[in-house]
N, C-alpha and C positions, 0 to 999 in steps of 0.2 A: 533404475525404474524403467518400466516399459514405456515406449514412446506413445503408445495409445492413450496413456493417462492424460496427456496434454489435451486431447479432444474431449476426454471424459470430464475433466474438471471445468472446462469452459461451459459445458452444459449446466453445471451447478451455478456458476456465476450468472449465466443468462437467466435462469429461473429466479434467482434472488433479485436481479435487476427488474425483471418483469413485475415481480410482486411489490417491490418498493416503489416503482414508478406510479402505481395507482394512487399513491399518497402525495405525489408532487404538488407543491403549492398549497397544501391543505393546512399547513401550520402545526402539524402534529408529528414531531420527529420520533417520538416514542413508538407510535403505531407504525410509522414507516420502517424503523429499525426492526421492530418485532416481525413485521411481514417479511422482510428480507431474510431474517434469521430463520424463521419457520420454514420458508421455502428452501433455503440452502441446506438446512438440516435434513429435510425430507428427501431432497434430491441426492444427497450424499449416499443414501441407502442403496443406490443403484451402481455406485462406483466400486470397482474391484480393487480395494485396498483394505489393509488393516491399519487404520489411521488413528492417531492420538492427537487431539487438539492441544497444541502447546501455546498458541495465541488465539484467544477467542473472546467471548462476550463477558468474561469474568470468571470468578471461581464458581464451584458447584452450587454454593449457597446464595450466589448473587444472580445467576442466570439459569433459566429453565432449560436451555439447550445451547449447544456449541460452547459449553463451558470448558475451562482449562482442565485437561485430563479426560474429557469425554472421548469415547471410542466412536469412530465414524467409519463408514464404508460397509460393504457387505460381508466382511470377514474373510475374503479371499484376496489373493494377490500379495504384493510386498507390504512390509511394515514401514510406515512413513510417519513423519512429523507433519502436522497440518497447522498452518497459520491462516486465520480467516478474519476478514472484516466485511460482514455481509452488506453493510452500508457505510462506506467511508465518505463522510460528509452528511451527517443527519440533518444539520441545519440547512445545508444546500437543498436537499429534497424538500424539507418543510417550507422553505421560502421560494422554491422554484428557481434556484440559482444554478450556475454551471459547475461542472467538475465532480459530481457525485459518482462513485463507482461501487461495484460489488467486486471484492478482491479475494483471491486464494493463492497461497504458495504451499507447495509440498516438497519435502526432501526426504531422503532416506532417514530412518529412525536414528535419533541422537544427534542430528546436525543443526536443527534450528534452535536458536537461543530462546530460552524461556524468559522472554522480556517482561519485566514487571510493568504494571500500568502506572507509569509516571513519565515525567518529561525526559527527553533525551536531546542533548545538543547535537546538531547534525551539520555535516559538510558533505554535500552530494555534487558530483561532477560527472561529465561525460567521458568518453574514451580518450580524448586528447589530453585531459588533465588527470586521468586515473593514475594513482601511484606517485604523483608529483607534488602534492600539497599535504599539509599537516594541520590537523584540527587544533593542535596546541599553539600554533603560531598566532600572533596578533592578526586581526582581520585585515588591517592595512597591508601587512606583509603578504598575506595570502592573495589579496586582490592584485598587488603589483606583480607577484610571481605568476599568477594566472595570465595577466595581460602580456607579460614577457613571453610565456610559453606559446600563447595563442597569436603572438605577433600583432597585437592591436593596442591602441591607446586605451587607458583606463576609461575614458569617456565612452568607449564603444563596448565595454563589458555590460552585460545585462544580468542582474542578480535577482533571484526570486526569494521572497521571505514572507512568512505569514504576517498579516497585519494585526499585531498584538502589542499591548502596552509593554509587555516584558521585553520586547525587542527594541525599545526606544534607543538604547545605547548603540546597538548595531546599525539601526537606521540612520542615526546621526553620523556614524562613521562612514557609511555608504555615501551619504550626501556630501560629507566633507571631502571625500576622495574624488567624487564626481562621476561615479558609475551610474548607469541607468538602474532603476528599481522597478520590479514588477511585483505588486502586492497580491497576496493570495488571501482570500477571506477564510477559506477552509479547504480541506482536501490535501492533507499532508503527504499521502502516498504519491498522488499525481504530481505534486510540487517537486518532490525529491527525484522523481523519474524524469522530469522535464529536461535537465541538462544533457541527458543521453539521447534525446529525441531532437534531431537536427532541425526539424520543422518548427520546434517551439521557440527558437531564438534565445533560449536561456543558457547562460554560460555556467552558472553555479547556483546552488540552493544552500542557504545558510539559516541559522536560527534553531530554536528548539520546538519540538513537537512530541507527539506520543512515541514512547519507546516501542510498543508493538508495531506501530505504523513504520518505524524505522527498519525493523526486521523485514517486513513485507516489501518496503522499497529496496532494501539491500538485495532481496531475491530478484526483483525486477532488474536492477542495475547489473547484477551478475550476468544476466541474459543479454543485456544491452551493451556490455563492455565498459560500463561506467563503474563508479566507486562511491560508497558511502562510508564515512567514518562517524562514529557516534560516541557520546559520553553520557552516561546516566546522570541525572540530576536529582538525587533523593533530597527532598525538602525538609525531612525531619528524621528522627531516630527510627520511627516505625517504618518508613520507606527504606532506610538504610538496612534495617534488619531483614526486611522483605527481600532485598537483593541477595543477602547472604543466604537466606533460606532457600532461594531459587538456584543456588549453586554458583553465585558470582563472588569469588573470593575477594576481589577488589572492586567494589562498586564504582570507583572513580577512574578506573583504567580507560584508556582509549580503546574502543571496540573496533576491530577491523572487520572486513567482510568475512574472513574466516571465522572470527568469533561469533558472528551473527548467523551465518548460514552454512558453515562447515566448508569442507573441500569437495564434497561429492556433487552430484547432479542436483539441480533444483528446477522445478517447473512453476511458472507464474501465469496466472490468468486474471483478467479483469474485464468486466462488461460495463459500459457506460449506462448510467441511470438518467442523468441529465447531460446535455451537451457539454463537451469539455475541450481541452487543448488538443487531445489526440484521439479521442473516441467520441462518436455521436451518442446521444442519449436514446432512450426508448422512444420510438415514434409509432403512434397508433395509426393504423391504416383502415381502409374500408373492409367490409366483410369479416369483421371480428379477427383481424390480423394485427400483429405488431412486429416491428423491426428492431433488432438489437445489433449493436456493433461492439465487437470484443477484440482483445489482443490476448494471444497465448504464446508463451515463449519457453524455451528450454535452454538451460545454461550449457549442457554438454555439447549441443550442436550449434548453439547461437541462432537457431531458427526462430524467426519472428513471423507469426501469422496474424493477420487481421481478418476477422470472420464477421461477415454480414449475414444475418439470419432473419428469415421471415417465419413467424410462429402463428399457427392457427389456434387462437386462445381457447375455444371450446374443448379442444383436445388436451389441454393442460390440466389434467385432473388434480394435481397438487395445488395449483392456483385456485381452482374452483373449490377445493376443500377448505383452503384458507379463508375464502370469502372476501 
């Protein structure tokens, strides 16, 4: 993939963030998600790729745009797989809470996992623990091994997990072992990325979240030198059959980074919608301007760019058309 694509796709996440931010705190997650999706779809028309959405807003009959299988880009340039989450954290925007993002990952065609929309058990770590832990081990074993590798007592480990009833057993284990716990209300992608960002203070991310978000997080962690292991959790026969239909011969296998994002290059971009752990949210300025804060990364070079942009909103025709 051409390196120029990294800056092209961050323009797409910026516009999605600007569109969604207008709905912050208004209590309407559907409108916020729709605004982000519409803006992202429209902005993709200017990107020089022949893209196919492999992770999107749903199937063709479920989503009016950015559905799985939709073609995006201007029809020129490389063929790529595209994974999108126009608004990662719909509830966060609706309630005006932190850590909402607009997210995109792209890879050469055939590399991104067609992850079905179901839960995935996840273990995400930063560079120091990458390749050294196993999702199949008991959580207590994983925590002790991580503490040994990081040369710190268990009481100094900080583990992030979504605050959900389904995680009650894991939370009880974390408390019995004596580690620090940082709960996340929403924002599965940001949570899984956190262990690879030294400023976050997070050593590990555990628990279950969306499978599509797992692939997006894996793309980010590949760029950051971290690792995500996953295991799909089909809850019924219909979800199991859906895994098979999407090309997963064994829906219960442990998914590696290679399974989720392939061996080739991958580009990841995210723009903050509300303030978060590592990105500021959209900030409105005088004179019809707004500021965005984004991250864009490429696995091949391991380059990480933080981009702060000032936008003159009257010139954002797509935003004005969305209304």
